[in-house]
C-alpha positions as CSV (number, residue, x, y, z in Angstrom):
1,M,-85.8,216.0,242.5
2,A,-84.6,219.0,244.5
3,V,-81.0,220.2,244.4
4,R,-79.3,220.5,247.7
5,A,-76.6,223.0,248.6
6,R,-74.3,221.4,251.1
7,G,-71.7,222.6,253.5
8,K,-70.7,225.9,254.9
9,K,-69.9,228.8,252.6
10,V,-66.2,229.1,251.9
11,K,-64.5,232.4,252.4
12,K,-64.8,234.3,249.2
13,Q,-61.8,234.6,246.9
14,P,-62.1,237.0,244.0
15,V,-62.0,235.3,240.7
16,K,-61.0,237.6,237.9
17,P,-63.2,236.8,234.9
18,A,-61.7,236.9,231.4
19,A,-63.3,237.4,228.0
20,R,-65.2,234.3,226.8
21,P,-63.2,232.6,224.1
22,A,-64.6,231.0,221.0
23,R,-66.5,227.8,221.9
24,K,-64.3,224.8,222.3
25,Q,-64.9,221.5,220.6
26,P,-66.1,218.9,223.1
27,K,-63.0,216.9,223.0
28,A,-60.9,219.9,223.9
29,R,-61.5,219.0,227.5
30,A,-60.2,215.4,227.1
31,K,-56.8,214.7,228.4
32,S,-56.3,211.9,225.9
33,A,-57.6,211.1,222.5
34,R,-61.0,209.6,222.4
35,P,-62.2,207.2,219.7
36,A,-64.1,208.7,216.8
37,A,-67.9,208.9,217.5
38,T,-70.3,207.0,215.3
39,A,-73.0,208.7,213.4
40,L,-75.6,207.5,216.0
41,E,-73.4,208.9,218.9
42,L,-73.0,212.3,217.1
43,A,-76.8,212.5,216.7
44,H,-77.1,211.7,220.4
45,R,-74.7,214.5,221.3
46,L,-76.4,217.0,219.1
47,A,-79.7,216.2,220.7
48,L,-78.1,216.5,224.2
49,N,-76.6,219.8,223.2
50,S,-80.0,221.1,222.0
51,F,-81.7,219.8,225.2
52,A,-79.2,221.4,227.5
53,D,-79.3,224.7,225.5
54,G,-83.0,224.8,225.6
55,L,-83.2,224.1,229.3
56,L,-80.7,226.8,230.2
57,E,-82.5,229.2,227.8
58,E,-85.7,228.6,229.8
59,C,-83.9,229.3,233.1
60,S,-82.4,232.5,231.6
61,R,-85.8,233.6,230.3
62,D,-87.3,233.0,233.7
63,K,-84.5,235.0,235.3
64,M,-83.7,232.2,237.7
65,S,-80.8,232.3,240.2
66,L,-78.0,229.8,240.0
67,R,-79.5,227.7,242.7
68,A,-82.9,227.7,241.0
69,T,-81.2,227.0,237.6
70,L,-79.4,224.0,238.9
71,D,-82.5,222.8,240.8
72,R,-84.1,222.4,237.3
73,F,-81.0,221.6,235.3
74,L,-79.1,219.0,237.2
75,P,-81.9,216.4,237.6
76,A,-83.0,216.8,234.0
77,I,-79.5,216.4,232.6
78,A,-78.8,213.5,234.9
79,A,-81.8,211.7,233.7
80,R,-80.9,212.5,230.0
81,L,-77.4,211.1,230.6
82,G,-78.7,208.0,232.4
83,A,-77.0,209.1,235.6
84,V,-78.2,208.4,239.1
85,A,-76.8,211.6,240.6
86,G,-75.4,214.9,239.5
87,L,-73.1,217.5,241.3
88,V,-71.8,221.0,240.5
89,R,-69.3,222.7,242.7
90,T,-68.7,226.3,241.7
91,R,-69.1,229.9,243.0
92,D,-72.5,231.5,243.3
93,E,-73.6,235.1,242.5
94,Q,-71.8,236.3,245.6
95,L,-68.7,234.4,244.5
96,A,-69.1,232.1,247.5
97,L,-68.1,228.5,246.9
98,E,-71.2,226.2,246.9
99,C,-71.8,222.5,246.2
100,Y,-75.1,221.8,244.4
101,E,-76.4,218.2,244.3
102,S,-79.0,216.1,242.7
103,G,-79.3,212.5,244.0
104,A,-77.2,210.9,246.7
105,W,-73.5,211.6,247.3
106,S,-71.3,210.3,250.0
107,D,-68.8,212.5,252.0
108,D,-65.9,210.6,250.5
109,E,-67.2,211.4,247.0
110,R,-67.7,215.1,247.8
111,A,-64.2,215.2,249.3
112,G,-62.7,213.7,246.1
113,L,-64.5,216.3,243.9
114,S,-63.3,219.1,246.2
115,R,-59.6,218.6,245.5
116,E,-57.6,220.9,243.3
117,T,-56.9,218.0,240.9
118,I,-59.8,215.7,240.2
119,R,-59.8,212.2,238.7
120,P,-61.9,212.2,235.5
121,V,-63.2,208.6,236.2
122,T,-63.6,207.1,239.6
123,R,-65.0,203.8,240.7
124,A,-67.0,203.9,243.9
125,A,-65.4,202.0,246.9
126,D,-68.3,199.5,246.9
127,G,-68.1,199.1,243.2
128,R,-71.7,199.9,242.7
129,R,-71.3,203.0,240.6
130,T,-68.8,205.1,238.5
131,I,-68.2,208.8,238.8
132,I,-67.2,210.9,235.8
133,A,-66.1,214.5,236.4
134,Q,-65.3,217.4,234.2
135,P,-63.7,220.8,235.2
136,L,-65.8,223.9,234.6
137,D,-63.9,226.9,233.2
138,V,-64.5,230.5,232.1
139,G,-62.1,231.8,229.6
140,G,-59.6,229.0,230.4
141,R,-59.8,229.6,234.1
142,K,-61.1,226.8,236.3
143,V,-64.2,227.9,238.2
144,G,-65.5,224.6,239.5
145,V,-66.3,221.0,238.7
146,A,-69.3,219.0,237.3
147,A,-69.7,215.3,238.1
148,F,-72.3,212.6,237.4
149,A,-72.6,209.2,239.0
150,F,-73.6,206.2,236.9
151,A,-74.8,202.9,238.2
152,G,-72.4,199.9,237.9
153,D,-69.0,199.8,236.3
154,R,-69.0,202.2,233.4
155,R,-65.3,202.5,232.9
156,A,-65.5,200.7,229.5
157,D,-67.7,203.5,228.0
158,S,-66.3,206.3,230.1
159,D,-64.9,208.2,227.1
160,T,-68.4,208.3,225.5
161,L,-70.0,209.5,228.8
162,A,-67.2,212.0,229.3
163,A,-67.8,213.4,225.8
164,R,-71.5,213.8,226.5
165,I,-70.8,215.5,229.9
166,D,-68.4,217.8,228.0
167,I,-71.3,218.9,225.8
168,V,-73.3,219.7,228.9
169,C,-70.4,221.6,230.5
170,E,-69.8,223.6,227.4
171,Q,-73.4,224.9,227.6
172,F,-73.2,225.5,231.3
173,D,-69.9,227.4,231.0
174,D,-71.8,230.3,229.3
175,V,-74.1,230.5,232.3
176,L,-71.2,230.5,234.7
177,A,-69.5,233.2,232.7
178,S,-72.4,235.6,233.1
179,I,-72.8,234.7,236.8
180,Q,-69.1,235.0,237.5
181,Q,-68.9,238.3,235.8
182,A,-72.0,239.7,237.5
183,G,-70.8,238.5,240.8
184,Y,-67.3,239.9,240.3
185,K,-68.7,243.2,239.1
186,Q,-70.8,243.4,242.3
187,E,-67.8,242.6,244.4
188,L,-65.8,245.2,242.7
189,I,-68.5,247.8,243.3
190,V,-68.4,247.0,247.0
191,R,-64.6,247.2,247.1
192,L,-64.7,250.5,245.2
193,Q,-67.3,252.0,247.5
194,Q,-65.4,250.8,250.6
195,A,-62.2,252.3,249.3
196,L,-63.9,255.6,248.5
197,K,-65.4,255.9,251.9
198,N,-61.9,257.0,253.1
199,V,-62.4,260.5,254.4
200,V,-59.1,261.5,252.7
201,F,-60.2,261.8,249.1
202,D,-56.8,261.1,247.6
203,R,-56.2,258.0,249.6
204,G,-59.6,256.6,248.7
205,V,-59.0,257.2,245.0
206,D,-55.6,255.5,245.3
207,D,-57.2,252.4,246.9
208,A,-60.0,252.4,244.3
209,V,-57.6,252.6,241.4
210,S,-55.7,249.7,242.9
211,A,-58.9,247.6,243.1
212,L,-59.7,248.4,239.5
213,G,-56.2,247.5,238.4
214,N,-56.6,244.1,240.0
215,A,-59.7,243.6,237.9
216,I,-58.7,244.8,234.5
217,P,-55.2,245.2,232.8
218,L,-54.9,249.0,233.1
219,R,-51.7,250.8,232.1
220,D,-52.6,254.4,232.5
221,L,-55.4,256.1,234.4
222,V,-55.8,259.9,234.8
223,L,-58.4,261.5,237.0
224,I,-58.9,265.2,236.5
225,Y,-61.6,267.1,238.5
226,Q,-62.7,270.5,239.6
227,D,-63.0,271.9,243.1
228,D,-66.7,272.7,242.8
229,A,-66.9,274.3,246.2
230,G,-64.0,276.7,246.3
231,D,-62.1,278.7,243.8
232,G,-63.0,276.3,240.9
233,S,-59.4,275.1,240.6
234,V,-58.7,271.9,238.6
235,S,-56.9,269.0,240.3
236,Y,-55.6,265.7,239.0
237,R,-54.0,262.4,239.8
238,I,-52.1,260.4,237.3
239,Y,-51.5,256.6,237.7
240,R,-49.2,254.2,235.9
241,D,-49.6,250.5,236.5
242,G,-51.8,251.3,239.5
243,L,-49.3,253.7,241.2
244,C,-49.8,257.5,241.5
245,T,-46.9,259.2,239.7
246,H,-48.2,262.8,239.6
247,D,-50.7,264.9,241.4
248,A,-51.6,268.6,241.5
249,E,-50.6,269.2,245.1
250,S,-47.2,267.6,245.6
251,R,-46.0,266.1,242.3
252,P,-47.3,268.2,239.5
253,H,-47.0,267.2,235.8
254,R,-45.4,270.2,234.2
255,H,-47.1,270.0,230.8
256,L,-50.6,269.1,232.2
257,Q,-50.3,271.9,234.8
258,E,-49.4,274.4,232.1
259,L,-52.5,273.3,230.1
260,I,-54.7,273.7,233.2
261,D,-53.3,277.1,233.9
262,R,-54.2,278.1,230.3
263,E,-57.6,276.5,229.9
264,G,-58.9,275.7,233.4
265,A,-62.2,273.8,233.8
266,T,-63.0,273.9,230.0
267,L,-60.7,270.8,229.8
268,L,-63.5,268.8,231.4
269,D,-65.8,269.3,228.4
270,H,-66.4,266.1,226.5
271,S,-65.5,267.9,223.2
272,R,-62.0,268.9,224.5
273,A,-59.4,266.2,223.8
274,K,-56.2,267.9,224.8
275,I,-55.2,266.0,227.9
276,A,-54.1,262.8,226.4
277,P,-51.7,264.4,223.8
278,V,-50.1,266.5,226.6
279,L,-49.5,263.3,228.7
280,G,-48.3,261.3,225.7
281,I,-51.1,258.8,226.0
282,E,-52.3,257.1,222.9
283,G,-55.6,255.3,222.5
284,A,-57.0,256.5,225.8
285,L,-60.7,255.7,226.7
286,E,-62.3,258.9,228.0
287,S,-65.2,259.2,230.4
288,V,-66.7,262.4,231.6
289,L,-67.9,262.4,235.3
290,I,-71.4,263.7,235.7
291,A,-73.3,264.5,238.9
292,G,-76.6,262.6,238.8
293,L,-79.1,263.9,236.3
294,S,-77.0,267.1,235.8
295,T,-75.2,267.7,232.6
296,R,-72.4,269.6,234.4
297,A,-69.0,267.8,234.3
298,L,-67.4,267.1,237.7
299,G,-64.3,265.7,236.1
300,K,-62.9,263.3,233.5
301,I,-61.2,259.9,233.5
302,L,-58.7,258.7,230.8
303,A,-57.6,255.1,230.8
304,T,-55.5,252.8,228.6
305,A,-54.7,249.1,228.6
306,D,-51.9,247.3,226.8
307,N,-54.2,245.2,224.7
308,G,-57.4,247.2,225.0
309,L,-60.4,246.3,227.2
310,S,-63.0,243.7,226.7
311,T,-66.7,244.6,226.9
312,F,-66.6,243.4,230.5
313,G,-63.5,245.5,231.2
314,L,-65.3,248.6,229.8
315,D,-68.2,247.8,232.0
316,L,-66.0,247.8,235.1
317,L,-64.4,251.1,234.0
318,R,-67.9,252.6,233.8
319,V,-68.6,251.2,237.3
320,F,-65.4,252.9,238.5
321,A,-66.4,256.2,236.9
322,E,-69.8,256.1,238.5
323,C,-68.4,255.4,242.0
324,V,-65.8,258.2,241.6
325,S,-68.6,260.6,240.4
326,Q,-70.6,259.9,243.5
327,R,-67.5,260.4,245.7
328,L,-66.8,263.7,244.0
329,V,-70.3,264.8,244.7
330,D,-69.8,264.0,248.4
331,Y,-66.3,265.5,248.4
332,N,-67.5,268.8,246.9
333,R,-70.4,268.9,249.4
334,E,-67.9,268.5,252.2
335,R,-65.7,271.2,250.7
336,R,-68.7,273.4,250.1
337,H,-69.6,273.3,253.8
338,L,-66.0,274.0,255.0
339,S,-65.6,276.8,252.4
340,Q,-68.2,278.8,254.3
341,F,-65.5,279.4,257.0
342,F,-62.1,278.4,255.7
343,G,-59.8,279.3,252.8
344,P,-58.8,276.7,250.2
345,A,-55.4,276.0,251.7
346,V,-56.9,275.3,255.1
347,I,-59.6,273.0,253.6
348,N,-57.0,271.0,251.8
349,E,-55.0,270.5,255.0
350,L,-58.1,269.6,257.0
351,L,-59.2,267.0,254.4
352,Q,-55.8,265.2,254.6
353,D,-56.7,264.2,258.2
354,P,-59.4,261.5,258.4
355,N,-60.3,262.7,261.9
356,Y,-60.2,266.4,261.1
357,T,-63.6,267.1,262.7
358,E,-62.7,265.7,266.0
359,S,-59.1,266.9,265.8
360,Y,-59.7,270.5,264.8
361,L,-63.3,271.5,264.6
362,S,-64.9,270.1,267.7
363,P,-65.7,272.9,270.3
364,R,-62.8,273.9,272.5
365,T,-62.0,277.0,274.6
366,E,-59.0,278.9,273.3
367,E,-57.8,282.5,273.3
368,V,-58.7,284.0,269.9
369,A,-58.4,287.3,268.2
370,L,-61.7,288.8,266.9
371,I,-62.4,291.3,264.2
372,Y,-65.8,293.0,263.6
373,A,-65.8,295.1,260.4
374,D,-68.9,297.1,259.4
375,I,-69.5,299.3,256.4
376,N,-69.8,303.0,257.4
377,S,-73.2,304.5,256.8
378,F,-74.5,301.5,255.0
379,T,-78.2,302.4,255.6
380,K,-77.7,305.9,254.0
381,I,-75.7,304.3,251.1
382,S,-78.6,301.8,250.5
383,E,-81.5,304.1,250.9
384,Q,-80.3,307.4,249.6
385,I,-77.5,306.6,247.1
386,L,-77.6,303.2,245.5
387,L,-81.4,302.8,245.9
388,D,-81.7,299.8,243.4
389,P,-81.8,296.5,245.4
390,G,-79.6,294.8,242.7
391,K,-76.9,297.4,243.1
392,I,-77.0,297.1,246.9
393,G,-76.7,293.3,246.6
394,R,-73.8,293.5,244.2
395,F,-72.0,296.0,246.4
396,V,-72.4,293.9,249.6
397,D,-71.3,290.7,247.7
398,R,-68.2,292.4,246.3
399,W,-67.2,294.0,249.5
400,S,-67.8,290.9,251.7
401,A,-66.0,288.6,249.3
402,G,-63.0,290.9,249.4
403,A,-63.1,291.2,253.2
404,V,-63.3,287.5,253.6
405,D,-60.4,286.9,251.2
406,I,-58.3,289.2,253.3
407,L,-59.3,287.3,256.5
408,W,-58.2,284.0,254.9
409,K,-54.9,285.5,253.5
410,N,-54.0,286.6,257.0
411,G,-54.8,283.2,258.6
412,G,-58.3,284.1,259.8
413,V,-61.6,282.2,259.8
414,F,-64.8,283.7,258.5
415,D,-67.3,283.3,261.3
416,K,-70.4,285.0,259.9
417,M,-71.9,288.1,258.4
418,V,-74.5,290.0,260.4
419,G,-76.2,292.5,258.2
420,D,-73.2,294.3,256.6
421,C,-70.8,293.4,259.4
422,V,-68.1,290.7,258.7
423,I,-66.9,288.8,261.8
424,G,-63.5,287.0,261.7
425,I,-61.7,284.8,264.2
426,F,-57.9,284.3,264.3
427,G,-56.4,281.2,265.9
428,P,-58.5,278.3,264.7
429,P,-58.7,275.7,263.3
430,F,-55.1,274.6,264.0
431,F,-54.1,277.0,266.8
432,R,-50.4,276.9,265.9
433,T,-49.9,280.6,266.5
434,T,-49.5,282.5,269.8
435,P,-52.1,285.0,271.1
436,R,-49.7,287.8,270.2
437,Q,-49.5,286.5,266.6
438,R,-53.2,286.2,266.4
439,I,-54.0,289.8,267.4
440,T,-51.2,291.0,265.1
441,A,-52.8,289.2,262.2
442,A,-56.2,290.7,263.1
443,V,-54.7,294.2,263.2
444,K,-53.0,293.7,259.8
445,A,-56.2,292.3,258.3
446,S,-58.3,295.2,259.6
447,R,-56.0,297.7,258.0
448,E,-56.1,295.8,254.7
449,I,-59.9,295.6,254.8
450,L,-60.1,299.4,255.3
451,A,-57.8,300.0,252.4
452,F,-59.7,297.6,250.2
453,T,-63.0,299.3,251.1
454,I,-61.6,302.8,250.2
455,G,-60.3,301.4,246.9
456,L,-63.8,300.4,245.9
457,E,-64.6,304.1,245.3
458,A,-62.7,303.7,242.0
459,D,-65.4,301.2,240.8
460,P,-67.6,303.0,238.2
461,E,-70.7,301.4,239.7
462,L,-69.8,302.7,243.2
463,A,-68.3,306.1,242.1
464,Q,-71.6,307.8,243.0
465,I,-71.0,307.0,246.7
466,A,-67.8,309.0,246.8
467,A,-69.4,311.8,244.8
468,S,-72.5,312.0,247.1
469,P,-72.7,314.7,249.8
470,V,-74.8,312.2,251.9
471,V,-71.7,310.3,253.1
472,P,-68.0,311.3,253.3
473,G,-67.1,308.2,251.2
474,L,-66.6,304.5,251.6
475,G,-65.1,303.2,254.8
476,V,-65.4,300.6,257.6
477,A,-65.8,300.8,261.3
478,V,-63.7,298.0,263.0
479,G,-63.5,296.6,266.5
480,L,-60.7,294.2,267.6
481,N,-60.3,292.1,270.6
482,L,-58.3,289.2,272.1
483,C,-60.3,287.0,274.5
484,P,-61.1,283.4,275.5
485,A,-63.9,281.8,273.5
486,S,-65.5,278.5,272.9
487,V,-64.8,277.8,269.2
488,G,-65.9,275.0,266.9
489,L,-68.9,273.6,265.0
490,F,-72.2,274.4,266.7
491,G,-75.9,274.1,265.9
492,P,-78.0,272.0,263.6
493,N,-76.2,273.4,260.5
494,Q,-72.8,272.7,262.1
495,D,-71.6,276.3,261.6
496,F,-68.1,277.1,262.7
497,T,-68.4,280.0,265.2
498,A,-67.3,281.3,268.6
499,F,-69.2,282.1,271.9
500,S,-68.0,284.3,274.7
501,S,-68.7,287.5,276.6
502,G,-65.7,288.9,274.7
503,M,-67.7,288.6,271.4
504,N,-70.3,290.9,272.9
505,A,-67.7,293.3,274.0
506,T,-66.1,293.4,270.6
507,A,-69.5,294.1,269.0
508,R,-70.0,297.0,271.4
509,L,-66.5,298.3,270.6
510,Q,-67.2,298.2,266.9
511,S,-70.4,300.2,267.3
512,L,-68.2,303.0,268.9
513,A,-66.0,303.2,265.8
514,G,-66.5,306.2,263.5
515,F,-65.7,306.8,259.9
516,R,-62.7,304.7,258.8
517,E,-61.8,304.0,262.4
518,I,-60.2,300.8,263.8
519,L,-60.6,300.4,267.6
520,I,-58.8,297.8,269.7
521,M,-59.4,296.7,273.3
522,D,-56.7,297.7,275.8
523,S,-56.0,294.1,276.7
524,A,-55.5,293.2,273.1
525,R,-53.2,296.2,272.7
526,D,-51.2,295.1,275.7
527,A,-50.8,291.6,274.1
528,L,-49.2,293.2,271.1
529,G,-46.2,294.3,273.1
530,D,-43.5,295.6,270.8
531,L,-45.1,295.8,267.4
532,A,-44.2,293.0,264.9
533,A,-43.1,293.9,261.4
534,P,-46.5,293.7,259.6
535,I,-47.9,296.5,261.8
536,R,-44.8,298.3,263.0
537,D,-46.0,301.6,261.4
538,A,-49.3,301.6,263.2
539,R,-50.0,304.3,265.8
540,F,-52.2,303.8,268.9
541,E,-54.1,306.7,270.4
542,G,-55.3,306.1,274.0
543,P,-56.3,304.6,276.3
544,L,-59.8,305.9,275.7
545,E,-62.9,305.0,277.7
546,A,-66.6,304.8,276.8
547,P,-69.5,303.8,279.0
548,V,-71.6,300.8,277.8
549,K,-75.3,300.3,278.5
550,N,-76.0,297.5,281.0
551,V,-72.2,297.0,281.7
552,A,-70.8,298.2,285.0
553,R,-67.3,299.1,283.7
554,P,-66.6,301.3,280.7
555,L,-64.8,299.9,277.7
556,T,-61.1,300.8,277.6
557,Y,-59.6,300.8,274.1
558,Y,-57.2,302.4,271.7
559,R,-57.7,304.0,268.3
560,I,-55.3,302.6,265.5
561,T,-54.1,305.1,263.0
562,S,-51.5,305.1,260.2
563,P,-48.7,307.6,259.9
């Protein structure tokens, strides 16, 4: 006889599973004392218990769904009990409420079994049959009802029938426990993934911790992780009873921050157990967050619960750790992309806005300050002095890293590197400064880049450059401009860059600069007006003019010098 699932699916309500308690005696379900069973009845119950257990074992071995299990189980058990119909109302693997039936059931009978409180023994309205029902529970929590209909008036032996049904329900409870837990685990995974989709990483983690806290009795949870895309700094969020109490950005924990300052990312190693003592957490469960098949640690989670965690609770904590690991991979990938152009502070601010791409990085036309900084005599240095490709590469890496750090420190954006020329933009991504402030910052940055470059002569590996008669020393040629440009993310790789004729003019100006020279367009010099404090000691020689190939008007510019 086939089992039928009736009615529309009811809106899912999460059911929090609990650890399965020790098996109850059959009469534990009874609401009143039942008469002692005879030896014959006890033998009958043992046989029924063995039959139900074997039947469910077969279903488990065949890896059957709940629907398929009940399709096999209900008719067989009904026949074994001598019932004419069987019914189970419970939640399926998706935690949706379903009613499974074997035999005929009227709408009134179904309605009676759908109530919160059910009658254990019910006589049909027409008097032709008796319904005996039992609640289904997992760890003491009601998760449904099982009922069997018997022909005729069976109220006289209802206690005996109820005891037999109780045997069946005890066996079926174990099946429901695994289904409820599997379904709840899957639902939690969906909720965690949904929470962690939040573009703002911190908010997503907060929501995910709240979801986990609703599933298991957490007291403390600590997430500590490394910025894998920027300066390698270590961040953290500390939760108590589901609420964030400390974080690295706005509410630092003094003792943990001191530990991080001393030991850095080494705290993420599995062998290092210094975090819990610093936080005063005892008995913490620790999980290292790993990226895929890599053995490199992305972060670490510490968690405690007042009465410990069951096996199921530990499983949910592992699920949480896996979801957070994947989110950290995505988060670091996002930071890695942004770190090609912006400094850490700007990245942190961008990622606090869920619409940061549309708000700040989509192309727009704005007046920006530009800086082109090129190493003087780089070809001669490479071909006649350093010679070794490894030395050349290390020199360019060190110089460009320093130049970009200076751009970021002064509020600039790193556009790109063309050969040995670093290009910077001032203004984006927030455009909170005035054009005058932007070109002032560009002038200040250019002077700092020049000083930094000259300072590299003290590096023992680069001392041969200063000592060589081939070049007069280390220096840069710089061109500065202030012009309208279309700025934002462009191209298949979504690079942050700018386009305008002013970019071409700045490149031409930079090519005119000599050894340790900084040149600035006349329009940019005019925008400076009275010099601001950061560059008040600068001197401007000019205006000067230089013809440019394929351009009708000559370039008009000034040379910036120091006193």
